[in-house]
MARROTOR-99688 format. One line per field, with one value per residue (C-alpha): x, y, z. Coordinates in steps of 0.02 Angstrom, whole numbers, plus 50000, padded with zeros to 5 digits. Each point is the difference from the previous one (the first is absolute). Example, Ala and Ser with C-alpha at 12.3 -4.5 7.8 and 13.67 -1.06 7.14 Angstrom:
<fipas>
c1: 50615,50069;
c2: 49775,50172;
c3: 50390,49967;
</fipas>
This chain:
<fipas>
c1: 55735,49839,49935,50005,49829,49964,49943,49839,49876,49927,50049,49899,49914,50041,49869,50062,50191,50076,50086,50173,50009,50094,49972,49853,50102,49988,50218,50077,50184,50094,50156,50118,49931,49836,49941,49863,50071,49873,49820,49903,49811,49978,50067,49894,49836,50082,50015,49894,50156,50048,50161,49982,49974,50149,50140,50151,49933,50057,49902,50001,49808,49947,50058,49841,50132,50113,50169,50141,50171,50102,49897,49986,50203,50033,49857,50109,50161,49925,49940,50170,50081,49889,49874,49832,49872,49823,49874,49811,49992,49846,50000,49855,49893,49965,49811,50122,49947,50136,50030,50129,50102,50132,50153,50151,50145,50138,50190,50044,50055,50042,49928,50103,50134,49855,49955,49833,49884,49849,49854,49841,49848,49857,49855,50000,49842,49929,50004,49833,49960,49874,49864,49998,49831,50059,50153,49896,49874,50132,50070,49819,49934,50169,49987,50152,50001,50111,50046,50139,50092,50103,50158,49931,49914,49822,49853,49988,49914,49911,49867,49860,50052,50123,49869,49866,50164,50017,49835,50047,49935,50119,49940,50073,50165,50061,50141,50024,50113,49954,50052,49888,49841,50027,50089,50062,50004,50201,49990,50165,50078,49918,50049,50171,50001,49937,50141,50148,49927,49997,50172,50070,49871,50008,49819,49965,49862,49882,50038,49848,49917,49848,49907,49795,49902,49839,49907,50019,50075,49973,50079,50212,50032,50164,50060,50166,50080,50120,50084,50069,50054,49942,50116,49976,50056,50163,50030,49971,49889,49850,49893,49942,49890,49944,49881,49908,49927,49886,50077,49901,49941,50163,50084,49847,50059,50178,49960,49888,50136,50127,49899,49971,50198,50011,49889,50071,50150,49910,49859,50040,50180,49951,49888,49904,49817,49963,50171,49954,49831,50090,50120,49856,49920,50173,50043,49830,50029,49997,50043,49841,49866,50022,49921,50023,49917,50019,49901,50023,49895,50042,50054,50135,50078,50000,50064,49835,49850,49922,50096,49848,49856,49855,50051,50069,49808,49855,49947,50045,49865,50076,50136,50173,50110,50143,50156,50077,50151,50070,49988,50067,49968,50074,49947,50093,49925,49883,49865,49853,49983,49887,50108,50161,50104,49980,49806,49874,49903,49834,50023,49908,49992,49829,49881,50069,49998,50108,49990,50128,50124,49970,49982,50152,49930,50074,49869,50029,49922,50053,49900,49964,49862,49985,49824,49969,49866,50125,50099,49853,50048,50184,50047,49988,50186,50040,49880,50079,50174,49955,49938,50135,50122,49942,50005,49918,50033,50020,50086,49932,50110,49966,50176,49992,50153,49974,49813,49999,49947,50104,49934,49948,50104,49930,50080,49933,50055,49984,50130,50029,49848,50004,49854,50050,49969,49947,50167,50064,49939,50099,50148,49902,49964,50183,50076,49874,50039,50178,49974,49880,50106,50136,49874,49949,50163,50033,49846,50039,50175,49964,49880,50126,50132,49877,49953,50155,50069,49844,50061,50175,49950,49872,50150,50125,49997,49883,50084,50175,50060,50151,49970,50133,50149,49971,49924,49922,49939,49983,49928,49952,49965,49919,50084,49907,49880,50134,50088,49861,50010,50179,49969,50111,49942,50086,49947,50038,49972,49997,50107,50036,50105,49954,50100,49942,49980,50029,49969,49996,49990,49969,49898,50062,49854,49878,49803,49852,50114,50149,49901,49914,50178,50050,49843,50056,50179,49951,49898,50123,50132,49897,49963,50174,50048,49881,50090,50163,50104,50171,50017,50105,49881,49848,50051,50050,49812,49937,50105,49923,49825,50058,50044,49845,49890,50090,49972,49822,49930,49847,49836,49984,50133,49974,50033,50132,50120,50101,49810,49980,50177,50106,50150,50104,50035,50127,50014,50085,49963,50070,49971,50052,50006,50000,50058,50153,50013,50040,49922,50023,49931,49994,49968,49954,50044,49943,50092,50089,49933,50036,50073,50026,50067,49965,50151,49946,50113,49923,50051,49912,50054,49987,49946,50059,49916,49866,49930,49805,49871,49935,50176,50029,50162,50091,50002,49969,50102,49978,50109,49997,50035,49981,49910,50009,49843,49918,50063,49924,49945,49941,49915,49965,49959,50103,49859,50079,50188,49976,49992,49974,50182,49973,50172,49956,50160,49959,49820,50063,50122,49839,49896,50133,50026,49816,49976,50136,49930,49934,49798,49914,49855,50027,49835,50058,50170,49955,49867,50123,50123,49920,49917,50197,50047,49842,49941,49904,49905,50086,49985,50028,49946,50088,49993,50103,50004,50053,50043,50088,50070,49991,50078,49914,50087,50076,49866,49881,50085,50017,50070,50057,50098,49901,50092,49929,49925,49807,50008,50069,49837,49926,50138,50000,49802,50035,50123,49871,49881,50090,50068,49818,49922,50164,49952,49828,49891,49950,49840,50098,50105,49917,49962,50212,50031,49891,50094,50174,49972,49926,50128,50152,49927,50002,50168,50063,49912,50025,50128,50181,50109,50038,49845,49949,49856,49985,49865,49962,49897,49952,49847,49944,50065,50118,50056,50143,50075,50157,50078,50116,49894,49929,49850,49825,49864,49825,49845,49892,49830,49965,49863,49916,50095,50174,50109,50127,50014,49915,50147,50016,49796,49995,50129,49904,49834,50102,50104,49953,50098,50142,50128,50190,50157,50154,50152,50193,50001,49844,49820,49887,49817,49915,49828,49930,49894,49878,50031,49848,49903,50123,50198,50138,50096,50177,50150,50113,50148;
c2: 58473,49889,49929,49830,49901,49825,49899,49985,49933,50141,49991,49948,50111,50071,49921,49829,50027,49869,50094,49927,50006,50124,49967,50136,50132,50183,50009,50149,50028,50174,50070,50057,50187,49932,50006,49861,49874,49866,49993,49824,49965,49970,50165,50107,49881,50059,50166,50041,50087,49933,49963,50127,50136,49966,49908,50110,50112,50001,49904,50124,50066,49823,50002,50090,50039,50141,49981,49920,50019,49935,49830,49990,49989,49874,49875,50037,49978,49816,49959,50046,49876,49849,49995,50066,50097,49970,50128,50073,50165,50110,50021,50093,49942,50078,50060,50084,49869,49937,49811,49899,49880,49881,50055,49898,50064,49881,50020,50087,49938,50088,49998,50037,50086,50120,49957,49951,49926,49894,50030,49913,50033,49939,50104,49975,49928,50033,49859,49937,50046,49899,50076,49933,49944,49901,49941,49971,49901,49899,49959,49934,49915,49907,49805,50006,50004,50150,50049,50112,49951,50117,49967,49904,49895,50076,50041,50167,49987,49833,50011,49925,49833,49945,50024,49890,49877,49976,50024,50101,50175,50156,50058,49844,50018,50179,49996,49844,49866,49859,49876,50055,50021,49821,49900,49856,50054,50002,50173,49970,49963,50147,50122,49923,50048,50185,50018,49933,50162,50128,49958,49961,50129,49848,49952,49807,49951,49854,49916,49854,49928,49898,50041,50037,50155,50039,50034,49792,49913,49831,50019,50028,50149,50055,50186,50064,50136,50140,50127,50159,50139,50188,50121,50181,50161,49971,49830,49922,49824,50053,49860,49855,49966,49823,49938,49852,49913,49815,49870,49863,49943,50012,49897,49875,49966,50003,49872,49892,49985,49963,49871,49913,50012,49930,49846,49967,49935,49918,49905,49865,49953,49813,49906,49921,50054,50003,50078,50124,50032,50023,50101,50140,49998,49992,50164,50093,49962,50155,50113,50009,49880,49917,49835,49932,49826,49930,49859,49887,49897,49815,49980,50130,49934,49814,50072,49878,50052,50111,50160,50110,50000,49978,50016,50167,50024,50008,50017,49908,49889,49928,50048,49940,49875,50111,49991,50105,50021,50149,50115,50149,50093,50139,49887,49831,49835,50083,49986,50091,49839,49880,49879,49960,49999,49840,49984,50000,50181,50070,50178,50125,50177,50066,50006,49835,50043,49842,50108,50110,49886,49980,50205,50017,50173,50026,50016,50139,50015,50145,49964,49817,49963,49826,50039,50061,49885,49983,49891,49889,49846,49988,49877,50065,49971,50097,50157,49956,50041,50158,50068,49906,50088,50156,49966,50168,50026,49886,49966,49856,49980,49835,49939,49974,49961,49971,50015,49872,49974,49980,50054,50126,50120,50074,50159,50057,50151,49967,50077,50161,50112,50068,49913,49936,50146,49996,50038,49853,49899,50038,49921,49851,49974,50018,49890,49855,50026,49990,49832,49941,49993,49905,49875,49975,49970,49877,49918,49974,49960,49869,49916,49984,49935,49873,49945,49989,49890,49884,49980,49981,49846,49943,49986,49911,49827,49953,49831,49951,49825,49926,49819,49890,50090,50189,50057,50167,50167,50162,50177,50145,50171,50146,50170,50139,50094,50141,49890,49884,49814,49971,49845,49864,49824,49834,49829,49802,49902,49813,49927,49831,49877,50069,50148,50186,50172,50127,50188,50181,50162,50183,50105,50201,50097,50011,49976,49912,49988,49929,49871,49949,49993,49878,49877,50009,49943,49872,49922,50036,49909,49845,49973,50012,49891,49856,50002,49938,50147,50008,50174,50088,49962,50027,50186,50043,49958,50099,50140,50000,49992,50154,50093,49949,50069,50159,50040,49977,50170,50067,49965,50203,50088,50138,49896,50028,49843,50010,49922,49850,49973,49839,50107,49819,49889,49889,49820,49858,49812,49837,49812,49896,49813,49888,49871,50064,50131,50130,50166,50092,50183,50163,50173,50167,50159,49909,49984,49823,49878,49949,49853,49924,49824,49879,50046,50201,50059,50142,50040,50090,49912,50098,49920,50117,50175,50032,50155,50050,49935,50108,50078,49837,49974,49918,49839,49884,49879,49877,49924,49859,49964,49827,50023,49877,49918,50119,50160,50163,50087,50165,50106,50197,50154,50170,50091,49851,50040,50207,50064,50159,50063,49907,49901,49827,49934,50007,49953,49845,49977,50029,49857,49878,50028,49983,49847,49915,50006,49828,49981,49822,50070,50070,50101,50096,50019,50094,50124,50036,50040,50125,50073,50027,50074,50100,50043,50164,50012,50082,50038,49834,49831,49869,49834,49832,49827,49884,49795,49865,49883,49817,49852,49832,49866,49873,49863,50127,50020,49857,49981,49894,49988,49957,49902,50079,49848,49959,49836,50108,50072,49848,49995,50190,49995,49847,50059,50186,49893,49906,50157,50088,49859,49990,50192,49933,50072,49859,50097,50083,49864,49969,50173,50015,49858,50074,50179,49913,49892,50143,50123,49877,49939,50176,50026,49841,50027,50198,50056,49975,49923,49993,49969,49983,49973,50084,49992,50119,50010,50146,50084,49908,49850,50067,49900,50079,49923,50097,49998,50071,50089,50161,49978,50049,49869,50034,49936,49939,49955,49838,49942,49830,49950,50029,49861,50135,50162,49960,49990,50181,50028,49847,50067,50155,49902,49911,50154,50130,50104,49975,50096,50011,50107,50017,49972,50037,49810,50001,49991,49896,49925,50018,49946,50024,49898,50067,49870,49891,50060,49986,49940,49966,50174,49966,50053,50159,50057;
c3: 54228,49988,50148,50051,49986,50121,49861,49885,50111,50125,50172,50147,50101,50139,50094,49963,50013,50111,50151,49952,49825,49928,49805,50001,50099,49903,49951,49911,49966,50069,49933,50136,49952,50058,49824,49932,49863,50028,50063,49990,49981,50181,50033,49899,50098,50149,49977,49845,49897,49836,49943,49856,50151,50105,49910,49986,50131,50198,50126,50121,49964,50057,50183,50099,50155,50030,49924,50105,49919,50143,49997,49809,49996,50155,49895,49859,50069,50074,49828,49909,50141,49926,50162,49922,50112,50044,50098,49994,49922,49932,49800,49926,49872,49824,50090,50132,50129,50119,50036,50102,49906,50056,49905,49961,49915,49917,50002,49862,49851,49818,49829,49863,50131,50082,50193,50019,50140,50019,50088,50040,50089,50050,50121,50173,50059,50172,50117,50091,50166,50100,50137,50179,49983,49834,50103,50148,49895,49919,50187,50045,49860,49957,49971,50104,50184,50068,50186,50071,50157,50120,50059,50115,49891,50054,49876,49946,49856,49889,49844,49986,49921,50125,50124,49892,49999,50178,50047,50162,49982,49976,50176,50091,49905,50012,50144,49995,49922,49867,50118,50112,49895,49916,50096,49903,49846,50019,50078,50066,49853,49899,50131,49981,49803,50053,50132,49853,49883,50144,50030,49825,49901,49868,49958,49996,49858,49960,50164,50010,50158,50027,50130,50061,50027,50101,49840,49938,50164,49918,49854,49984,49900,49905,49996,49913,50098,49965,50102,49989,50125,49997,50008,50047,49934,50097,49925,50159,50013,50078,49969,49883,49895,49942,49871,49984,49848,50024,49904,50056,49826,49924,50175,49977,49832,50022,50144,49884,49871,50155,50075,49822,49957,50179,49959,49835,50101,50168,49901,49871,50039,49970,49890,50145,50009,50186,50040,49871,50082,50158,49956,49945,50171,50094,49885,50042,50173,50082,49863,49938,50101,50185,49932,49832,49933,49831,49937,49838,49902,50052,49803,50028,50150,49932,49832,49927,49920,49882,49957,50052,50118,49950,49814,49896,49969,50104,50182,50158,50086,50149,50107,49944,50089,50078,50120,50112,49942,50103,50135,50098,50160,50115,50125,50014,49961,49898,50145,49880,49888,49995,49900,49988,49823,49907,50068,49886,49990,49949,50037,49858,50073,50017,49933,49923,49808,49938,49820,50071,49973,49844,49968,50096,50079,50180,50157,50099,50206,50066,50172,50041,50124,50039,50038,49849,49883,49867,50124,50050,49911,50048,50146,50165,50046,49877,50061,50178,49926,49922,50156,50123,49885,49948,49813,49927,49820,49858,49819,49898,49832,49893,49936,49819,49860,49813,50015,50137,50146,50163,50148,50095,50146,50131,50106,50170,50112,50204,50092,49868,50023,49842,49873,49827,49850,49843,49963,50087,49874,49868,50097,50056,49826,49934,50157,49947,49810,50014,50118,49894,49863,50101,50057,49842,49936,50154,49950,49820,50031,50134,49898,49863,50125,50058,49833,49946,50169,49950,49833,50045,50122,49875,49881,50125,50039,50149,50058,49955,49978,49962,50014,50073,49931,50088,50164,49961,50098,49915,50053,49913,50091,49879,50004,50102,49926,49943,49903,49914,49979,49897,49888,50103,49978,50029,49948,50014,49848,50003,49845,49940,50075,50188,49964,50054,49930,50115,49914,50082,49917,50020,49858,49992,50048,50130,50031,49886,49862,50081,50076,49818,49903,50142,49972,49838,50030,50120,49876,49861,50123,50043,49800,49962,50146,49954,49829,50094,49941,50105,50101,49889,49833,50116,50039,49816,49951,50143,49961,49800,50088,50107,49841,49905,50168,50007,49804,50003,49952,50124,50007,49978,49897,50133,50134,50139,49928,50162,50058,49841,49974,50073,50064,50041,50136,50069,50039,50083,49933,50081,49965,50141,50001,50137,49890,49980,50160,49856,49963,49841,49993,49901,50034,49918,50109,50169,50151,50019,50114,50169,50062,50171,50029,50130,50095,49997,49855,49908,49812,49859,49845,49868,49833,49836,50005,49876,49943,50045,49929,49830,49959,49856,49921,50142,50020,50176,50063,50145,50133,50111,50186,50093,50152,50135,50099,50111,49935,50002,49856,49985,49856,50033,49932,50016,50110,50155,49976,49964,50166,50087,49908,49825,50035,49916,50056,50181,49967,49950,50122,50139,49892,50023,50182,50039,49901,50068,50181,50018,49970,49998,49921,49834,49979,50163,49956,49834,50093,50147,49854,49923,50143,50077,49836,49968,50164,49933,49842,49851,49805,49921,50010,50090,49950,50070,49932,50113,49979,50086,49884,50009,49893,49932,50074,49877,50030,49942,49842,49876,49807,49888,49832,49844,49862,49818,49966,49996,50075,50191,50010,50091,50117,50053,49997,50126,50119,50015,50028,50169,50052,50003,50095,50126,50031,50057,49854,49924,49913,49912,49918,49867,49939,50025,49907,49833,50024,50020,49861,49863,50075,49954,49840,49947,50032,49941,49829,49971,50096,50023,50153,50119,50073,50190,50098,50178,50123,50162,50143,50061,50033,49837,49889,49860,49855,49891,49847,49954,49819,49874,49889,50001,49878,50099,50024,49926,50083,49843,49995,49901,49906,50036,49842,50032,50069,50100,50088,50158,50103,50074,49988,50123,50123,50010,50051,50125,50071,50111,49891,49874,49908,49920,50064,49929,50045,49948,49923,49932,50085,50141,49978,50155,50058,50193,50094,50166,50146,50046,50152,50135,49954,50132,50005,49921,50109,49969,50023;
</fipas>
């Protein structure tokens, strides 16, 4: 039978074989009679016999020990039972040299009906033995401290490393306990662990603790200790061996990471610059320092001025203006400080190089000495505080973020006797870097929020007037810094015929974008209102405008669309007529108004609800109601009624209760209502517009029907002149006569009946001519040779303003004149 070979590649040498790799073991197949059936190349390498010499012959000559038939029979029986056998035997190589091999015999199997056994072997290598001198040297010079304690926990033996760790000579340790040698080094806890090992026999590994040693008494060290029992020949525990490893560096890194991670949860929890600076000071005391001061540039505290000091490039030539933004001390009240929070300061760490703020490199002074020359230029009170409170070590770290100088953070120690070391700079730098980023975020946000609020307030009306028709008051409350300006707006727009337009709206989104969009919408509403559009048509035009604005492409295609696109708005527009006492209104996704009648009844009339502006495709409808004189009409945004739980109906109910309270002063009533309903800052703007209605007495409004006859112009003109004179407006009699003449004449010539003239004495004198035609008048500029076409041109020259508005029955041409210096006030209802 041919020998079995292991493969085409040569086998690895014995020196490189893995101890647990059986792939290169010598393998032999024997028959039940001991004849070799297969011989591998590895077997040839191990014993030197080629396969041609042994295949078909007995393997008995290979065994170098005396034959033991009983043992062989027992092994064969075991293998036949399917269990296999392993052991050590001595075999003889071809050169006669005996070697010991680890032999493994498999369970028996059959080949062609014949019983066979597979044998695998490898040379048994001698175990390494170490001399006592080598072992003693290893124990003595090991970087791990080791000691042996007896059952009374007294030192029996220790190596040089442990002696160096503790700083206590070997002679003073032997025969004494750990708690006696190093008191205060968690001796009781460590001895308790040793007793547990003695009692249970179970080792304890990797017990970490922080302590000190006489070798370095001013600096804490971290140690990792393991304990295991010492067992004698009788299996009795005779003592404890413990090993100590100095893991101070690992402990410092872990402490640094832990503090930095903890700082991330403690610093920068608000978007407030001074609050963030105080959080840095509070966090570092007493974890890292005994006294911490944080000084920020004036421009950073106030969120104004340039982004960097003195510039992105260059060097500083004069001391910056800084303010104390935060400080903390282990002593109550920070008595070490010579300046309080909010005070102006000029402290720069000696030697006073201002460029350190630009370069950002920390300054370490391990030992502070007030008598040193570097402190010569400091104020005497600062040096006195250093001496009085024992400030002995300092680290100053410039606060910089995004290439912007923000300020300076200074850490000092007094009660802690350990001076700052170079390793502490890393922790100080990490804490300040995290705080600086939060301060810069707060500064940028505060600046943007301030700009948005300023823009919002500048775009809102600075003074509101409702003429003789309405008494008006308003109150606007911007959102808190986290929410940002929300784009709420309101307005009161004087209209023709003593009427007043009221509008309130809310732009979707926050920030400068929302404020700018609000300004565009307010301007659009004023323009559309001047066109005398009814509320539903005005909202329809405004909706078209919002749609066009939302479809405007961004200036930069890569820009964030949410920051440039117009997202939509809600709006409510109402027109109050003091002559009729009626108010028409329409709304686009906005809450309904609130009405409080003179007898204190509260209602929320709901005009037909329309969709928010910017959706398109849905028509708006107007509703009309009558407001008795003295009624309170309130228009508001949803921030006023949202409330903590977001229940709008409950908020509307509270609003009605607040407005129903008696209050003679409308401005105070408006401000108090907002304060009662929104006592705390919130994430949305609040706007409230309150109006108290008045009605014009019948004696201040006169009207006449005009026949469609040119001869009637003289009679109507005369009536108007007499009425104006009766009102005490003699100075306006002539101009009124001309305006009435031109408007009535145009209506008779170019329009259709019925024609009606009305004079209204309000804050201005208004002349209105109504007709049944819907054709629009056109102002012409006639040439000197033209015989006509000067009517409306003359009206425009004589009147303060003029215009036309359409009604369901036709149109009204109107013209307003300002009163003389001090006309008598009209009576109102």
